[in-house]
C-alpha positions, 0 to 999 in steps of 0.5 A: 493488496488489491491495487498491486493486483489490478496493476499487474492485471492490467500490464499483463494485458498491455500489448504495447510493450513499450508502453507497457514498460512506460507503465512499469517505470512510472509506477515502480519509480515512486517506491525508489523515493526516500520518505523524506522527499515523498513528504516533501512533494505532497507538502507541495502539492497539497500547499494552500498558497502555491499547491498545484491541487489547491490551485486548480480547485481555486481556478475552478471557484472551489475553496481551498482545502487544508489537506495537511492540517485537516484531521479529517483528511490526514488518513486519506492523504497518507492512504492514498499517497502509500498506494501510489508510492508502493503499487507499482513495486508490490505488483512486481511478483504478481507480474512475474507469476502471471508471466509463468501462465501456460500461454496456451490456456489464454489460446484455448480460452479465446478459441471457446470465445471467453473475453479478457474479464472471463481470462482473468476470473479463470485463468490469471486469478487462480494462477496467482491465488496461492501468492496472493494468500501467502503475501496476505498472511505475511502482511498481517503481521504488520497490521499495527505497524503503520510506518514511523517515518512518514507519519511523524514527518507528516504530523503537525499540531493541527492534525495530531488528533488523527495522526497519532499512531503507536510507532509515534507515541512510543517515540515520543514517551521513550525517546523524546521525552525529557525523562527517558522511559524504556520500559513502558515503550518496550512493553507497547513493542511486545504488545505489537508483535504478539498480536501480529504473531496472533494474526499470522497464525489466525490467518494462516489457519484460516487459509488453510481451511478455506483452501490448500495454500498456507505458509505452514 
């Protein structure tokens, strides 16, 4: 959640409207790319023989890297590509909240000699604090849900030790196995739901004790 907040703050201080719209379009666009196309793009970008990343490494005299088949790099590829894909879209709500901040607060801060960093800390972050907390509580329920499609498409026999997650495991033992087994995957799904519910309730209680914002 840190990256969408940072992007929203940066967009809020951009003065050039054309450049601001360009940045918004570029950062929002990856969200609308389907998961299959996204994985295909990653595979081509990180390919050993013809991928731009490895070609650049080769031109610099560095060793080429097996990104898609290395268990140690799988998490990095998955997480950073997810940040690239979802940061722009997730920043929309923060941009909307920041746009409703009273401009006189910034004007008074500027008159008092406050720097942009100080204005961010004293005006912008308090204005979106409640939004951050509410979204954090809601997102805690999906901590164990890492996303099936993308991981399954990126998964292969070489990175299986790092890419096997609950969702892909449930699919393999429930539907892809020679003998269908529905009870065990159902129990795993129930376990995920219970853990998610506990995390939501616990985070909500903690947020209510620490501050004033909470879901209930």
